[in-house]
N, C-alpha and C positions, 0 to 999 in steps of 0.2 A: 319489314322487322329488321330491329335492330340488331346488328350482331355485338360479337365482342373481340375486342381487336389487343392484343399487347403487343407490346414496342421490344424490342431485344436488342443486349448490348447499349452500343453508345447510343443509339437511337433513341433509347428510354430517357436515358441522361439529358440527349439534348433539345425534344422535340422534332417537331415536323419541320421543315422550309416552310417558310410563306408566312409564320406566322409573328405577326407585326411585333416589336419591341425583344423579341424572344436572341436569345444568342446565336448564333448558327449552328445547324442542323444536319446531322449529315441523314441520307435516305432512312429510312427505317423500313423493314421485313417485318413481315407477322406469319403464321399458320393460321388455318382456319379449319377448325374442328363439327365438319359437318354443316349447315346453308348457312349459320348465326351465330357462326363461335370462333376465338380465338383465344390461344392459349403462349403461355413462354414461363419461364420459370420464376417471372416474380410476381405478375398481375394479372387481370383482366380487367379493362376498360371499352366498353359502345364504342366500335366503330366507324358508326354516324359521323363523327365530330369527334377526333383526339382531341384530350387537350394540349397546350401550351406546355412546356416547361417549368421550373419557378421561376418568376421573372427576376430580375437582379435589383437587389437591395438602394435605392433612388439616391442616396444620396452617400457619405463620406464617412467612417467607421474609426471614431478616436478610440483605437483599443485600449484598455486599462492594462493588458499586458501584452504589450508590443512585441516583446524579446520572447513568450511564451509557445511552444508551436504543441504541437503530437506527443504525447510522455515515448522515454525511449523504450516502453514496457511495452506498453500499444505496438510501435514499430518492430520493435523485433517477435515481439507474438507474430503479426500480421506473416511475418514475411518468413520466418517457421513454417506457416504453414502453405503460406503460398510454395515452399521450397519439399515439403511434405519432412523437415527438420526435427528431431526431437529436439525438445523446445527445455532447456535446461536455465533458461533467462528468466522469465516471468518469473515472481513468486510463489507457485502454487502447488499443491498436491495433484498426484497423479492417480493418487486413489480416493476412496470412500468413508467418512466416516462408522461409525457403529450402526448398524441398524436400528437399534431399540433408542437410537436420539431421534432417528426417522419416524419410530412408530410412536414417541412421545409427540412431535407434531402433528403427526396424525389423529394421535388422540385428544387434542384441545382442538383442536379444529373438529371434529366431531360434538364434543361436547359445549359446542357454540363460543368458543373464543377468539372471536374473529372481526372483531368491531375495535375501533382506538381503543389502546392503552393509556396510561397515564403520561401525561409528559415528559414525570422523570422516569414511566417506565414502570412493569409490574413488579407490582410489593412484592410477590415471592424472589424474581429474579436480585430485586436489590438487598434484601436481608440475607440472600447464599448470597451475591456477592460480598458483602461486611463480615461475614462469618467467614468465608474464603480468605481476605486479605488478612479480619486478626489472626486466622492460625498462620497465617505466612511471614508476617510482618510485626506482628504483634503491633498491630495502632487499629484503634476501634473507629471505624466512620460511620455515621448516621445516618441510616438505611433513605431515610427519609429527605433529609435534607443536605447529604454531603455526598449522592450517588446519583449518576445519570445513565442511562441505560441508551446507548447510542448508535445511527445508522453507518457502526464500522467506525475501527481509528482515525482511515484519514475525514470526514467530516468531526469527530469528535479533536480534533486537533486546531481544522479550520475556525468552531465557532471559539474554541479558547484561545486562540487568538485574534480573532471578530470582535467577542466582549469585552478584552484586555487592553489592546493595545489602539491606540491614539494616534491621529496622524505627528509625524514629530519623533515617534517611538523609536528605540533604537534596540534591535533583537538579535540577541547572538545566538548563534549558529553554527554546527561544527561541519565540517565540511572534508569527506565529502556526505551529502549531505539529501536525503529522499526527499525526490522534487516537489513537493506540496509545501513544505514551511514558507520558502523564500514566493511564490503569489500570494499565498493567505495574507503573510507580511506585508505586502507592498498592497493589496487590496484595503488593506486597512490604511495608507498612508504611512505605515512603515519603516525605518533602515535597517533592511541585515545589515549585520554587521559579521561578514567572515571571516571563523579562526581556521586554518585548515591542518588535515592531521595528516601528516606523512607516511608512506607507505616504507618500512613492512609491517609495523607495531601500528602505527594509528592513534598515538597515546595525545592525547592531550597537552599543551605544555601550559601548564596553572599559570605561569608568569606571565605569558601574553592571554588572557582568558581577564588576569587583572588589570593588565595594561588597557583591554580594552572597553574596561565597564568605565563608565560614564555618569553626568545627572541626569542624562537624557536614556537610561537603560532601564529598562522596563519588563526586560525579558530578556530568561537564557533558555532557546530547547536544546533538551537534548534526549540521546536514544540509545539505549543500552537496554540486553544488548543491541549490538549496534551494524545495523544496512547500509551500507553496503559491506565494512569491513569484515561483519561476525567476530570485533570486537566485543569485550566485557571489560566496564566500566570495576574498580577494585573499592574496597571500604574507603581509603583511603584516597580515591580518586573526589566518594561522594564528601570526606569529611574533607577537602579543597574547597571544593563548591559551597557544603554550606559554610566553611570559613569567609567566604569572599563576599559572599550574599548577606551576610549575618551584619543586622543591622540598617538596612538599606529594604525598601518598598520593591527588589524586584521578583517578580514571578517566576519560577522553574514551571516550564511544563515537561515536562516526561514521560518520553516514549517509550511504552516500556511492553510493548506488543509480544514481542518474543521472551519476554518471564522466564516460560515453563522451557525456552528450548538454549540451556547452559552446561556445556561438558566438563569434564572430566572432576568432576566433583568438586568446584567453583560454583558457590553460594553466588544468584543473582542477589546486588545491592540495589532496594526499591528504594527511592524518594518516600515511601513509606515503610523501612525501618529504621530513618532517624527524626527524630523528634520536630528538631530545627527543620528539613529540609520537608516534611508533611505539611507543617504549619504554612508554608511557600509556595505548595504545590499541586499544580492540577497533574494528576496520573494520570494516561491512556493506556488502555490495555483491548484487547482483540479475541474475540473470541474465537471468530474465524480463525485465527493464526493454530489459538490450542486446540480447535476439535475436526480439524483437515476442512472447514467448512465458510472459507472464503469469501464464494459467492451469496453466501447471506448478509454482508454484510452488520453485524452483527459487534458491538463493541461495549465500552463502557468507562465512564471518570471516577474519578475519584479526589474531592479536594474539600479542605475548608470550606465552611457553610457559607461564608463570605464569597470566597472565590463563588465558589455554585452556584448562587445567588444570581450570581453577571451572567455565568455560563450559561445558564438556564432561558435567560430572558433573549438571550438569542438564538438556543437552539430552538425555542417553541415555534422560532417562525423559521427556521431556513431546514428543521425538519417535523419538528411539534413531536413526533411519537414515531415509535418503531413495534415492528410485526408483532402483534401479540402471543398466536401461538408459536413461533419459536419462543417467544421470551420463556413459557411459560414450561417449554421444553427444554431449555437450557438452563435453569431455576431446577428444576428434576432432576438431570443429567449431570448438572455439577456438582452434586452432592457425595456422589461420589468421588473422592480425594485423589484416589489413585489413578484418575481419567489426566490430571494435569498434572499429577506429583509423577507420573510415569512417562512423557511426555520426554525430558529431554535424554533417558534410557532409548527410546525408543527413534533419535534425533542423532543422540551418538553410536549406532551403531551401523546409518544413514552413512556419515560422515566418512564415519572409518571406511568402511564396502568402499566408497569414494576415493576415498585418498588413495588404497591401498587398490584399485583398478586402474588409478593413472599413474602409479607406480612405475611404469614401464612407459609411458610418455617424456616428452619434452618442456613438457609444462612442470615451471617450478611451484610450488602449491604454499599459500602462504600460512598462517595457522588459523584455522576456526576455532573461537571458544566458543562462539555461540550462533544463533538466528538456525536455518539452513540452507546456510550460503557456506560457498567456498570462492574463495579469491585463489586466481592464479597469475604469476609473469609467465611471459610468453616469448621472451629477447629470444632465446636460444632457438625461435621457429622463426620469427620477424620483426624486422624494427617496424613495420608501417605502424600507418597512428589505431590505437585503438578501435575507432569506429569501423574502420576499413576490414583490419583484423576479423571483428566476429562478424561485418555482410561475408566475407570471404570463406568464412568456418563457416555458416551457415548455408554459404549456396555449396560449399567444396566439399564440405566432411560432412554435412547434414547434421551439424550441430546449434542451438541456437547459445548465445550469451550474452550477457549484456557487459556495454563498455565504460569503467566507470571513470573513465571522463566525463560521463554524460550528469555527473554526480556534484560538479563540479564547475562553480557558473563561468571561471575563464576554462574551461576547457583543459584544466592541469593535468596530460597524458602524462603516465608513468609506467605504461605498457601492459595494464593490469584488464584482467577480464571478470567478472565475475560467472560464475555456474550456479545453480538451485538445485540441492540434491535431495528436496522433498517429492520424492519418488519410488514407486516399486524398485526394488532390487533389478527385475527384466531388462528397466527402462536407462538405473546408469549402466548395465552391463552392454547393454547395446553402445549407450552413450561414449562409453569408455575405450571401447572396440574399435569405435571410429577412430576419438580425440587422440588415440596413442600409433591411429597412422599418420596423425599429421607431423 
């Protein structure tokens, strides 16, 4: 009788000694259940002949992204989990969306809408997006040719770059920059032109932007409200961008995933508000950020039909289509504009709670004008590098954060870290109690 064997720990990862061509192994151990079964935490296999570990790839890999490792968000979330720390590092809520949204997904599933959606997205959702954008920003995008539903914003950003950047093209980005931008550019053979924004205000230097534009400039990637700095570009910033790109073939990719999270009565200045910018912009937004469903990975892009035609050529081959019942549920949900219009007040209350609770700490809190992030200087606590500081903060204080140097290619370290306050007040209160003891 063939029994069942389950490998434990390192033995499971490395295999048995004596299997030819396999990595060196530790001695495995197992537990039997009854006369013919063994079990472990992960898997069961026949113990009459346990398989070897995965063989090593037999050739050298010439990486297309040799400098890229695991994202800092994954690293810090993993460390938080290992240490049992409160995770204020990665940008996701610890609370649910409204039940009605889940109920609408279930409704459309039971109604039989479980097969492929059209490449561009379900028509009701694209029409709802067109209505929302027109109401907010005054620009009418055609739902058939100028709106595409995507598998989250990161996919939308990557697809925009892949569709429009050619080898040798230059793409301007503003550091600290979200970590997916540069790899997307480099994979297309583009050259990343980095302009640094300095603490504490992180404002763009438009003279530097003008100097950076060359005949090879194909694209400028912007992000407002900005991750990680929590800054918001003004109408003057958008006017300067429009003036600098006027008369050129430059495409603007505008990452506006936090468009509804702008504080203190400030207006979000979307590229869709400005006719000149709208005509040259691929605008990216995120349902995950807006409706507290980051794990669903659904976003959208709006762009002039000429740009959208190119976008869809790539989209159809790297994603093709997006979850059908979720799209239909979102189409229902988005119809109530109060759900996105009330988001700023919702998160401003959390920002204010978080800042007030840290009032007695030794952290210096920088302005947070938008997003659900808060930057903090820690020079009064330590002068160690931000990567070391957040590791110690996670292990010793029990609160995880993100080092802002991770958003700079050269590791520029201004002793500033990022907290996420998209959490329940109980979570924020517990985190702040720990941080005030640092």
